[in-house]
C-alpha positions in Angstrom: 0.0 0.1 0.0 1.5 3.3 -1.0 1.4 6.4 1.3 0.2 9.2 -0.5 1.1 12.7 -0.2 -2.0 14.7 -1.8 -5.5 14.5 -1.6 -7.6 15.9 -4.4 -11.2 16.8 -4.2 -14.0 17.7 -6.5 -16.0 20.4 -5.0 -19.7 20.2 -6.3 -21.4 17.2 -4.5 -18.1 16.2 -2.6 -17.7 19.4 -0.6 -20.5 21.4 -1.6 -24.2 20.0 -2.5 -25.2 21.3 -6.0 -28.1 20.6 -8.0 -30.2 23.0 -10.1 -33.5 21.2 -8.8 -32.6 23.1 -5.4 -33.8 26.1 -7.3 -36.1 24.9 -9.6 -38.5 23.2 -7.2 -39.4 26.6 -6.1 -39.9 27.9 -9.8 -42.1 25.0 -11.0 -45.1 23.6 -9.4 -44.9 20.2 -11.2 -41.9 18.0 -10.9 -42.5 16.7 -14.4 -42.2 20.2 -16.0 -39.2 20.9 -14.0 -37.3 17.8 -15.2 -38.4 18.4 -18.8 -36.9 22.2 -18.6 -33.7 20.6 -17.2 -33.5 18.1 -19.6 -34.5 20.3 -22.8 -33.7 23.9 -22.0 -31.3 24.5 -19.3 -29.6 21.2 -19.5 -26.4 19.6 -18.6 -24.6 20.3 -22.1 -25.4 24.0 -21.9 -24.5 24.3 -18.3 -21.1 22.6 -19.2 -20.2 25.4 -21.6 -20.3 27.9 -18.8 -17.9 25.5 -17.0 -15.6 25.6 -20.2 -15.4 29.4 -19.9 -18.5 30.8 -21.6 -20.0 33.8 -19.9 -23.3 33.7 -18.2 -24.6 36.7 -20.2 -23.7 34.8 -23.4 -25.4 31.4 -22.2 -28.5 33.2 -21.1 -28.7 35.4 -24.3 -28.4 32.1 -26.5 -31.0 30.3 -24.4 -33.7 32.9 -24.7 -33.1 33.5 -28.2 -33.9 29.9 -28.9 -36.7 29.7 -26.1 -38.2 33.1 -25.7 -41.2 31.6 -24.1 -39.0 30.5 -21.1 -37.3 33.6 -20.6 -38.1 33.8 -16.9 -37.0 30.6 -16.2 -33.8 30.6 -18.1 -32.8 33.8 -16.4 -33.5 32.5 -12.8 -30.5 30.0 -13.7 -28.2 32.9 -13.5 -30.0 35.5 -11.4 -30.9 32.7 -8.5 -27.7 30.6 -8.8 -26.8 30.5 -5.2 -30.2 28.7 -4.6 -28.8 25.7 -6.6 -26.5 25.1 -3.7 -27.7 23.2 -0.6 -24.7 24.0 1.6 -21.4 22.4 2.5 -21.1 18.5 3.0 -20.0 19.1 6.7 -18.2 15.6 7.3 -16.2 16.2 4.2 -15.2 19.7 5.1 -14.3 18.5 8.4 -12.0 15.9 6.8 -10.3 18.8 5.1 -9.3 20.3 8.2 -8.1 16.8 9.6 -6.0 16.4 6.7 -4.6 19.9 7.0 -3.7 19.3 10.5 -2.0 16.1 9.7 0.3 18.0 7.2 -1.1 16.3 4.2 -1.5 18.7 1.0 -5.0 19.1 0.0 -6.3 20.6 -3.4 -9.4 20.7 -5.6 -10.2 20.2 -9.4 -13.7 21.3 -10.2 -15.8 21.8 -13.4 -17.1 25.3 -12.5 -18.0 28.3 -14.1 -15.4 31.2 -13.5 -18.2 33.6 -12.6 -20.1 31.4 -10.2 -16.8 30.2 -8.5 -16.2 33.9 -7.6 -19.6 34.0 -5.8 -19.3 30.3 -4.1 -15.9 30.8 -2.9 -17.0 34.2 -0.9 -19.5 32.2 0.7 -17.8 29.0 1.9 -14.7 29.5 3.9 -13.3 25.9 3.4 -11.8 27.2 0.2 -9.0 28.9 2.4 -7.9 25.4 3.5 -7.0 24.3 0.0 -3.3 24.3 -0.9 -4.2 24.9 -4.7 -7.1 24.6 -7.0 -8.0 24.3 -10.7 -11.2 25.8 -12.0 -12.3 24.5 -15.2 -13.7 27.9 -16.4 -10.2 29.6 -15.9 -8.4 27.1 -18.1 -11.2 26.1 -20.5 -10.8 22.5 -19.8 -13.3 20.2 -18.0 -13.1 16.7 -16.6 -12.7 14.2 -17.7 -10.5 15.6 -20.1 -6.9 14.3 -19.1 -5.2 17.4 -19.8 -6.8 19.3 -16.8 -5.4 16.5 -14.6 -1.8 16.8 -16.2 -2.1 20.6 -15.9 -2.9 20.1 -12.0 0.1 17.9 -11.6 2.4 20.3 -13.7 1.1 23.4 -11.7 1.6 22.1 -8.2 4.8 20.0 -9.0 3.1 16.6 -8.2 3.3 13.2 -9.6 0.0 11.2 -10.2 1.3 8.4 -8.1 1.5 10.7 -5.1 -2.2 11.7 -5.4 -5.6 10.3 -4.5 -8.5 12.1 -6.5 -12.3 12.1 -5.1 -15.1 12.9 -7.2 -18.7 12.0 -7.5 -18.4 11.3 -11.3 -17.3 7.8 -12.2 -16.0 9.0 -15.6 -13.8 11.7 -13.8 -12.2 9.4 -11.3 -11.7 6.8 -14.3 -9.7 9.4 -16.0 -7.7 10.2 -13.0 -6.9 6.4 -12.5 -5.8 6.2 -15.9 -3.1 9.0 -15.3 -1.8 6.9 -12.3 -3.7 8.4 -9.4 -5.6 6.5 -6.8 -9.3 7.4 -6.6 -12.4 7.2 -4.8 -15.9 7.5 -6.4 -17.8 9.5 -3.8 -21.6 9.4 -3.0 -23.4 10.5 0.0 -23.5 8.9 2.8 -19.9 7.5 2.2 -17.5 7.6 5.2 -14.9 9.3 3.2 -12.4 9.6 6.0 -12.6 5.6 6.4 -12.0 5.2 2.5 -8.8 7.6 2.7 -7.4 5.6 5.4 -8.1 2.3 3.5 -6.1 3.6 0.8 -3.1 4.6 2.7 -3.6 8.3 3.6 -2.2 8.7 7.0 -4.0 11.1 9.2 
């Protein structure tokens, strides 16, 4: 079992709960209508473009031009974005603190809009614990593209073999594994501290 030097976290749904349904349950009275909207109007591929660096002004304008009858609902995604969040995952934020106290380096790689990251990091103090972070919107690369992992390693002078990567996306974890990292596919209510100790993180 190898002793790992760096623990690398995803942010959304590993450290911070995020789901557009947190907002749109307030917007739509009917669940079926909400799901249709999130699968056909403000869908995953559309949101991913913001994670790749597109501005929210461009994104909202493009969607309203295509679906003008949904203007109010589309604008809500941007104007009420904070309501898509549902707070920190407390036990994992505590884990950050425990790792930090043990002298283990902690990082994050996250698919996140540059604009919305500026809002989120002002609201959640766990960000200050991180030794480094890669935000997709800053570099116009998203997981699971292997280039985002390589950029992370190069920027912080790490080797893949020294890192364990935690993400709620199986595809993202698989990409990290292919580069030589260890990985944890996280989902609540997993005891993440226990899993890290099982994989050789000594804290």
